C-alpha positions in Angstrom: -124.9 97.1 -104.3 -125.8 97.7 -108.0 -125.5 94.0 -108.6 -128.0 93.2 -105.8 -130.4 95.8 -107.2 -130.2 94.3 -110.7 -131.0 90.8 -109.3 -134.0 92.2 -107.4 -135.2 93.9 -110.7 -134.8 90.6 -112.5 -137.0 88.8 -109.9 -139.7 91.4 -110.0 -139.8 91.2 -113.8 -140.1 87.4 -113.6 -143.0 87.7 -111.1 -144.7 90.3 -113.3 -144.5 88.0 -116.4 -145.9 85.0 -114.4 -148.7 87.2 -113.1 -149.7 88.2 -116.7 -149.6 84.6 -117.8 -151.8 83.5 -114.9 -154.3 86.2 -115.5 -154.5 85.3 -119.2 -155.1 81.6 -118.4 -157.8 82.4 -115.8 -159.6 84.7 -118.2 -159.4 82.0 -121.0 -160.7 79.2 -118.7 -163.6 81.3 -117.3 -164.6 82.2 -120.9 -164.3 78.5 -121.9 -166.5 77.5 -118.9 -169.2 80.1 -119.7 -169.3 78.9 -123.3 -169.3 75.1 -122.8 -170.2 74.6 -119.1 -167.6 71.7 -118.9 -166.1 72.1 -115.4 -163.9 68.9 -115.7 -162.2 70.1 -118.8 -161.6 73.6 -117.4 -160.2 72.1 -114.2 -157.7 69.9 -116.0 -156.5 72.9 -118.0 -156.0 75.0 -114.8 -153.8 72.5 -113.1 -151.2 72.2 -116.0 -149.9 75.7 -115.2 -149.0 75.2 -111.5 -147.4 71.8 -112.2 -145.2 73.3 -114.9 -144.4 76.4 -112.9 -143.3 74.6 -109.7 -141.2 72.2 -111.8 -139.4 75.1 -113.4 -139.0 77.4 -110.4 -138.1 74.7 -107.8 -136.7 71.7 -109.8 -135.2 70.0 -106.8 -138.6 69.8 -105.1 -140.6 69.8 -108.4 -141.5 66.1 -108.4 -143.0 66.2 -104.9 -144.8 69.5 -105.6 -146.2 68.2 -108.9 -147.4 65.0 -107.2 -149.2 67.1 -104.5 -150.9 69.3 -107.1 -151.9 66.3 -109.1 -153.4 64.8 -105.9 -155.3 68.0 -105.2 -156.7 67.9 -108.7 -157.8 64.3 -108.2 -159.5 65.1 -104.9 -161.4 68.1 -106.4 -162.4 66.0 -109.4 -163.8 63.2 -107.1 -165.8 65.8 -105.2 -167.2 67.4 -108.4 -167.9 64.4 -110.7 -168.5 61.5 -108.2 -170.0 58.9 -109.0 -169.3 59.4 -112.8 -167.0 56.4 -113.4 -165.9 57.6 -116.9 -164.9 61.0 -115.5 -163.1 59.4 -112.6 -161.0 57.2 -114.8 -160.2 60.1 -117.1 -159.2 62.2 -114.0 -157.0 59.4 -112.7 -155.2 59.1 -116.0 -154.8 62.9 -115.9 -153.2 62.6 -112.5 -150.4 60.4 -113.9 -150.0 62.8 -116.8 -149.4 65.7 -114.3 -146.9 63.6 -112.3 -145.0 62.6 -115.5 -144.9 66.2 -116.8 -143.7 67.4 -113.5 -140.9 64.8 -113.3 -139.8 65.5 -116.9 -139.7 69.3 -116.5 -138.1 69.1 -113.1 -135.2 66.9 -114.4 -134.6 69.0 -117.5 -134.8 72.3 -115.5 -132.5 70.8 -112.8 -129.8 69.9 -115.3 -130.1 73.3 -117.0 -129.8 75.2 -113.7 -126.9 73.0 -112.6 -125.0 73.7 -115.9 -125.9 77.4 -115.6 -124.5 77.5 -112.0 -121.3 75.7 -113.1 -120.7 78.2 -115.9 -121.8 81.1 -113.7 -119.2 80.1 -111.1 -116.5 79.8 -113.8 -117.7 83.2 -115.1 -117.6 84.9 -111.6 -114.6 83.2 -110.0 -112.3 83.0 -113.0 -108.8 84.4 -112.4 -109.3 86.6 -115.5 -111.8 89.2 -116.4 -114.6 87.8 -118.6 -116.6 90.3 -120.7 -119.5 89.9 -123.1 -119.4 92.6 -125.7 -121.5 93.7 -128.7 -119.8 92.6 -131.9 -120.8 95.7 -133.9 -120.0 98.4 -131.4 -117.5 96.7 -129.0 -119.4 98.0 -126.0 -119.7 95.9 -122.8 -122.9 93.9 -122.2 -121.9 92.0 -119.1 -118.7 91.4 -117.2 -117.6 89.4 -114.1 -116.3 90.9 -110.8 -112.6 90.3 -111.8 -113.0 92.6 -114.7 -114.6 95.2 -112.4 -111.8 94.8 -109.9 -109.3 95.1 -112.7 -110.8 98.3 -114.0 -111.1 100.0 -110.6 -114.8 99.3 -109.9 -116.5 100.6 -113.1 -120.1 99.2 -113.3 -123.0 98.7 -115.7 -124.2 102.1 -117.0 -120.6 103.4 -117.2 -119.6 100.3 -119.1 -122.4 100.7 -121.7 -120.5 103.5 -123.5 -117.0 102.0 -122.9 -115.2 99.4 -125.1 -112.9 96.7 -124.0 -110.4 97.7 -126.7 -110.3 101.4 -127.0 -107.9 101.7 -130.0 -110.1 101.9 -133.1 -107.6 100.3 -135.5 -106.9 97.4 -133.0 -110.7 96.8 -132.6 -111.2 96.7 -136.4 -108.2 94.3 -136.7 -109.7 92.1 -134.0 -113.0 91.9 -135.7 -111.4 91.0 -139.0 -109.4 88.3 -137.3 -112.5 87.0 -135.5 -114.5 86.8 -138.7 -111.6 85.1 -140.5 -110.3 82.7 -137.8 -113.2 82.6 -135.3 -111.0 83.2 -132.2 -108.2 85.5 -130.9 -105.5 84.1 -128.7 -103.0 86.0 -126.4 -103.3 89.5 -127.9 -101.4 92.0 -125.8 -102.8 95.5 -125.4 -103.2 98.2 -122.8 -106.1 100.0 -121.1 -105.9 103.4 -119.5 -108.0 103.6 -116.3 -107.9 106.9 -114.5 -104.3 107.5 -113.6 -102.9 104.0 -114.3 -102.2 102.0 -117.4 -102.9 98.3 -117.4 -101.1 95.7 -119.6 -103.6 93.2 -120.7 -103.6 89.8 -122.4 -106.8 89.2 -124.4 -108.4 86.1 -125.9 -111.8 86.3 -127.6 -114.4 84.2 -129.5 -117.7 84.9 -131.4 -121.0 84.0 -129.7 -124.2 83.7 -131.9 -122.6 85.9 -134.5 -123.5 89.2 -132.9 -121.7 89.0 -129.5 -118.1 88.4 -128.5 -116.8 86.8 -125.3 -113.5 88.4 -124.3 -111.2 86.9 -121.6 -108.9 89.5 -120.1 -105.8 88.8 -118.0 -104.0 91.5 -116.2 -100.3 91.0 -117.0 -99.1 94.4 -115.6 -97.1 92.8 -112.9 -95.6 90.2 -115.3 -94.6 93.0 -117.6 -93.0 94.8 -114.8 -91.1 91.7 -113.8 -90.0 91.1 -117.4 -88.9 94.7 -117.6 -86.9 94.3 -114.4 -85.4 91.1 -115.6 -84.4 92.7 -118.8 -82.7 95.5 -116.9 -80.9 93.0 -114.7 -79.8 91.0 -117.8 -78.5 94.2 -119.4 -76.6 95.1 -116.2 -75.2 91.5 -116.0 -74.1 91.8 -119.6 -72.3 95.1 -119.0 -70.6 93.7 -115.9 -69.5 90.5 -117.8 -68.2 92.6 -120.6 -66.2 94.8 -118.2 -64.8 91.7 -116.4 -63.9 89.9 -119.6 -62.1 93.0 -120.9 -60.4 93.6 -117.5 -59.0 90.1 -117.4 -57.9 90.0 -121.1 -54.5 91.5 -120.3 -52.0 90.8 -117.5 -50.5 94.3 -117.9 -52.1 96.5 -115.2 -52.2 99.7 -117.2 -53.5 98.0 -120.4 -56.1 96.1 -118.3 -57.5 99.3 -116.8 -57.5 101.2 -120.0 -59.4 98.4 -121.8 -61.9 98.1 -118.9 -62.5 101.9 -118.7 -63.0 102.1 -122.4 -65.6 99.3 -122.2 -67.5 101.1 -119.3 -67.6 104.3 -121.3 -68.8 102.4 -124.4 -71.6 100.4 -122.7 -72.9 103.1 -120.4 -72.5 106.0 -122.8 -70.3 108.3 -120.7 -68.1 110.9 -122.4 -64.9 110.3 -120.4 -63.3 108.7 -117.4 -60.2 108.0 -115.4 -58.8 105.4 -113.0 -56.6 106.3 -110.1 -54.3 103.9 -108.2 -52.5 104.7 -105.0 -48.7 105.3 -105.3 -46.5 103.9 -102.6 -45.0 106.6 -100.5 -47.1 109.3 -102.2 -50.3 110.6 -100.7 -51.7 111.7 -104.1 -52.9 108.8 -106.3 -51.6 108.5 -109.9 -53.8 108.3 -113.0 -53.3 104.9 -114.5 -56.0 105.2 -117.2 -57.7 108.2 -118.7 -60.0 108.3 -121.8 -62.3 110.8 -123.4 -64.6 110.1 -126.3 -64.7 111.9 -129.6 -68.0 113.7 -128.6 -66.7 114.9 -125.3 -66.0 118.6 -124.6 -62.4 119.6 -124.8 -62.4 120.7 -121.2 -63.4 117.2 -120.0 -59.9 115.8 -120.3 -58.4 118.7 -118.4 -61.1 118.3 -115.7 -60.2 114.6 -115.3 -56.5 115.3 -115.2 -56.9 117.9 -112.5 -58.8 115.6 -110.2 -57.2 115.1 -106.8 -58.7 111.9 -105.3 -57.5 113.0 -101.8 -59.6 116.2 -102.0 -62.5 116.4 -99.5 -65.2 116.0 -102.1 -63.6 112.7 -103.2 -62.7 111.3 -99.8 -65.9 109.3 -99.3 -64.9 107.2 -102.3 -61.1 107.1 -101.9 -61.1 106.7 -98.1 -64.5 105.3 -97.0 -65.5 103.2 -100.0 -68.7 105.2 -100.6 -69.6 106.2 -104.3 -70.0 109.9 -104.9 -72.5 111.0 -107.6 -72.4 114.7 -108.6 -74.8 116.1 -111.1 -74.5 119.6 -112.5 -77.0 121.0 -110.1 -74.8 119.8 -107.2 -71.8 121.9 -108.2 -71.3 125.3 -106.6 -71.4 128.4 -108.7 -67.7 129.2 -108.2 -66.7 125.6 -109.2 -67.9 126.4 -112.8 -68.3 122.7 -113.8 -70.5 121.6 -116.7 -70.1 117.8 -116.1 -72.0 115.2 -114.1 -69.6 112.7 -112.6 -69.6 109.5 -110.6 -66.6 108.6 -108.4 -66.6 104.9 -107.8 -64.3 103.1 -105.3 -62.7 99.9 -106.7 -63.1 97.5 -103.8 -61.8 93.9 -103.4 -61.9 91.9 -100.2 -63.0 94.9 -98.2 -60.0 97.0 -99.4 -60.0 100.0 -101.6 -57.5 99.2 -104.4 -58.3 102.2 -106.7 -60.9 104.8 -107.7 -62.7 105.2 -111.0 -64.3 108.5 -112.2 -66.7 108.6 -115.1 -68.2 111.8 -116.4 -71.2 112.6 -118.6 -72.6 115.8 -120.2 -74.5 118.6 -118.6 -77.9 117.0 -118.9 -76.8 113.6 -117.6 -78.8 112.3 -114.5 -77.7 109.2 -112.7 -80.7 106.8 -112.3 -81.0 104.4 -109.4 -80.3 101.5 -111.7 -77.2 103.2 -113.1 -75.9 103.9 -109.7 -76.3 100.3 -108.6 -74.6 99.1 -111.8 -71.6 101.4 -111.3 -71.3 100.1 -107.7 -71.2 96.5 -109.0 -68.7 97.4 -111.7 -66.5 99.0 -109.0 -66.5 95.8 -107.0 -65.9 93.5 -110.0 -63.2 95.8 -111.5 -61.6 95.9 -108.0 -61.4 92.1 -107.9 -59.9 92.0 -111.4 -57.5 94.7 -110.5 -56.4 93.0 -107.3 -55.8 89.7 -109.2 -53.9 91.6 -111.9 -51.7 93.3 -109.2 -51.2 89.9 -107.5 -50.2 88.3 -110.7 -47.8 91.1 -111.5 -46.3 90.9 -108.1 -46.0 87.1 -108.3 -44.4 87.3 -111.7 -41.9 89.9 -110.6 -41.1 87.8 -107.6 -40.6 84.7 -109.8 -38.3 86.6 -112.2 -36.4 88.0 -109.2 -36.1 84.5 -107.7 -34.9 83.0 -111.0 -32.3 85.8 -111.3 -31.0 85.0 -107.8 -31.1 81.3 -108.6 -29.2 81.8 -111.9 -26.5 83.8 -110.1 -26.2 81.3 -107.3 -26.1 78.3 -109.6 -23.5 80.0 -111.8 -21.3 81.1 -108.9 -21.7 77.8 -106.9 -21.0 75.7 -110.0 -17.8 77.8 -110.6 -16.8 77.2 -107.0 -17.6 73.5 -107.2 -15.6 73.1 -110.4 -12.6 74.8 -108.8 -13.0 72.7 -105.6 -13.3 69.5 -107.6 -10.1 70.3 -109.6 -8.1 71.3 -106.6 -9.4 68.2 -104.7 -8.2 65.9 -107.5 -4.8 67.6 -107.6 -4.6 67.4 -103.8 -5.3 63.7 -103.9 -1.9 63.2 -105.7 0.1 65.0 -103.1 -1.3 63.6 -99.8 -0.4 60.3 -98.1 -2.5 57.2 -97.9 -3.9 58.2 -94.5 -5.2 61.5 -95.8 -6.7 60.2 -99.1 -10.0 59.0 -97.5 -10.5 62.6 -96.2 -9.9 64.0 -99.7 -12.3 61.4 -101.2 -15.0 62.6 -98.8 -14.4 66.2 -99.8 -14.7 65.2 -103.5 -17.8 63.2 -102.8 -19.5 66.2 -101.1 -18.5 68.5 -104.0 -20.0 66.0 -106.5 -23.2 65.8 -104.4 -23.4 69.6 -104.5 -23.0 69.5 -108.3 -25.8 66.9 -108.5 -28.1 69.0 -106.3 -27.6 72.0 -108.6 -28.2 69.9 -111.6 -31.4 68.5 -110.1 -32.7 72.0 -109.2 -32.0 73.2 -112.7 -33.9 70.2 -114.1 -36.9 70.7 -111.9 -37.1 74.4 -112.8 -36.9 73.5 -116.5 -39.6 70.8 -116.2 -41.9 73.2 -114.4 -41.4 76.2 -116.6 -42.8 74.6 -119.7 -41.6 71.9 -122.0 -41.8 71.5 -125.8 -44.2 69.0 -127.3 -42.9 65.3 -127.4 -41.4 64.2 -130.7 -40.5 60.8 -132.1 -37.4 59.4 -130.4 -35.5 56.2 -131.0 -35.9 54.1 -127.9 -32.8 51.9 -128.6 -30.5 54.8 -129.3 -31.6 56.6 -126.1 -31.0 53.5 -124.0 -27.5 53.0 -125.5 -26.6 56.6 -124.9 -27.6 56.3 -121.2 -25.9 53.0 -120.7 -22.6 54.3 -122.1 -22.3 56.8 -119.3 -22.6 54.2 -116.5 -20.1 51.8 -115.0 -22.6 49.2 -113.8 -23.4 46.3 -116.1 -26.6 46.9 -118.1 -28.4 44.5 -120.3 -30.8 46.0 -122.9 -32.7 44.5 -125.8 -32.6 45.6 -129.5 -35.7 47.4 -130.6 -36.9 49.4 -133.5 -39.7 51.2 -131.5 -40.0 55.0 -131.5 -41.7 56.8 -128.7 -42.9 60.3 -128.1 -40.4 62.0 -125.8 -37.6 64.6 -125.8 -33.9 64.9 -124.7 -34.9 64.2 -121.1 -35.6 60.6 -121.9 -31.8 59.9 -121.7 -31.7 61.5 -118.3 -34.6 59.3 -117.2 -32.7 56.1 -118.0 -29.5 57.5 -116.4 -31.2 58.4 -113.2 -32.9 55.0 -112.9 -29.7 53.1 -113.6 -27.8 55.3 -111.1 -30.5 54.8 -108.5 -30.0 51.0 -108.8 -26.2 51.4 -108.4 -26.6 53.8 -105.5 -28.9 51.5 -103.5 -27.4 48.2 -104.6 -23.7 49.0 -104.8 -21.2 48.7 -107.7 -21.8 45.0 -108.0 -25.5 45.5 -108.9 -26.5 44.5 -112.5 -29.4 46.1 -114.3 -31.7 44.6 -117.0 -33.9 46.8 -119.2 -37.0 45.2 -120.7 -39.4 46.5 -123.3 -43.0 45.3 -123.8 -45.0 46.4 -126.9 -48.6 47.1 -125.6 -50.8 48.3 -128.5 -50.7 52.1 -128.4 -47.9 52.4 -125.8 -44.7 50.8 -124.6 -44.0 49.4 -121.1 -40.3 49.8 -120.1 -38.9 48.0 -117.1 -35.6 48.9 -115.4 -34.8 45.9 -113.1 -31.9 45.3 -110.7 -30.7 42.5 -108.4 -30.0 44.8 -105.5 -31.4 44.8 -102.0 -34.9 45.6 -103.1 -37.5 47.7 -101.3 -40.3 46.9 -98.8 -43.9 47.2 -100.0 -44.6 50.0 -97.6 -41.9 52.1 -99.3 -42.9 51.4 -102.9 -45.9 53.8 -103.0 -43.8 56.7 -101.6 -40.7 56.0 -103.8 -41.4 58.8 -106.3 -42.3 61.4 -103.8 -39.9 64.3 -103.3 -37.3 63.9 -100.5 -38.2 60.2 -99.9 -34.8 58.5 -99.5 -35.9 54.9 -98.8 -33.0 53.3 -96.9 -31.0 56.0 -95.1 -27.6 54.2 -95.6 -27.9 54.7 -99.4 -27.1 58.4 -99.1 -29.7 59.6 -101.6 -31.4 63.1 -101.3 -34.8 61.9 -102.5 -35.0 64.2 -105.5 -33.8 62.1 -108.5 -36.8 59.7 -108.6 -39.3 62.5 -108.2 -37.7 64.1 -111.3 -38.2 60.7 -113.0 -41.9 60.9 -112.2 -42.1 64.5 -113.6 -40.4 63.4 -116.8 -42.7 60.4 -117.4 -45.9 62.3 -116.6 -44.7 65.1 -118.9 -44.9 62.5 -121.7 -48.4 61.5 -120.7 -47.2 58.2 -119.1 -47.2 56.5 -115.7 -44.4 55.2 -113.5 -44.5 52.7 -110.6 -42.3 50.2 -108.6 -42.6 46.4 -108.2 -40.6 43.5 -106.9 -38.4 42.1 -109.6 -39.5 38.6 -108.5 -43.1 38.9 -107.4 -43.5 38.4 -103.6 -39.7 38.5 -103.0 -38.6 42.1 -102.4 -35.2 41.0 -101.2 -34.3 39.8 -104.8 -34.3 43.3 -106.3 -36.5 46.1 -107.5 -38.3 46.7 -110.9 -39.2 50.3 -111.9 -41.8 50.3 -114.7 -43.1 53.2 -116.8 -45.2 53.7 -119.9 -44.4 55.8 -123.0 -46.7 56.6 -126.0 -45.7 55.1 -129.3 -44.7 57.5 -132.1 -46.0 55.3 -134.8 -49.0 53.0 -134.3 -49.3 50.3 -137.0 
């Protein structure tokens, strides 16, 4: 409403000024006429003013209006001076002067008003508040509606005595900066309006040396968002630190003590404890308990005396709901001077433990702190469950290895005894019974091989030492000397990166050729130098293998041809040995396209020395 009243006052003032000018012109022209009695000259003077005024006030219609006024002048002149030819010619020329002046002023005024409207729209519809201030006092001269909305509707008279930047020192600094640089960009400040505080971003520039245009952007919401983001980042940092600490140890007690210490350190609590349920015991045991140097002596006793199964702790220990107790919540007879938070440690919907943290008498749990403690409870619960699962798995593995060691030791002893007695028995039985004794001995040897294979697999999986340089020729000779089948191997001075299992690799491949091809099978070992690695081929002239079986040859329990009698473990161990060296193993026909002429097993080994 005030803005409308101001516009009305401005229009009245304009009309008043125009009226004074018109009255002055009329008085001047009447005086001129009385003195010189020249009606034509007076008439030409009078028509300049309306031509100029209509061109200024209505620029879009100024050309037409100016032309109409000029025609009116010409008609009057014809009436007054006709038939004076000289006066008529002069009047006609004056007509064109009026039209030209009207056109020129209309175009200039139109452009000025168009530009003014454009900047007025920018001024009024800007997303920021725009304020024109006095450079000497800093008081507001004019402001757009965004500024008024930003400052809760303050208007004109109230703004006259109020500055955009209320802080005197900041205002002086701004003036010095403006005088030195000419502009101010992205200055952050605040403005107290009634009961609220606005965070503002200010840019400013000098106008005509005595006024300043200030652009003000309300960044209160942005500041709130930044503050919230900062809090979230701090919470995330705390949670990450707790998780990192909790997963740094595979020992459950050590893991929980480290995690609890980190929670107390980051959240500034004075003490805390973690309780885990005991199997077969209704009362949970304290797994971790810590009090800081600044804590009261009674805090440790308070934590040690906590019974998680007591009614006041049941929401956390039984229902999974955090319990926050501040000093004002304790009953007088409880005589407690601590504020505490009881947080369930939850993982996969199951309560795996309870954490209690305690602060001093004045401590109050904020909403952010409560939310953070809930999140820590869930993350610590996940870490705890993983730790417990790892511990359980490790215990189960150690127990399984213990049983496996016992069984292997006892079965090996029994196999050794059976093998000895079987060989003795073979000398005492007749020819008819010897095939039966031979089958017994074969079964015992298979049992020994199975135990040896199991032991090898366990060793390969439990972790191997780094490969070292090994002589390829010596390894092959050692493996060949243990076999009865004829083996042809080349001389070589190549060293490869391997370990003691390389001998077993060659033994198994040669034995596999004998097992599937019979005692008459011959084996040829070939070595190909291929830049940074060596390609080794173990080829036989046995029965070969169909293409459909080659891809599955190194899978566990794949036996190929059932009549061969293999258990499908030996070649899978070969694959594990080669891959442990960083190589590859595969099977091909010895003669390409003719599987019936034998099998070739090829594998790669890394060179120990690269020239």
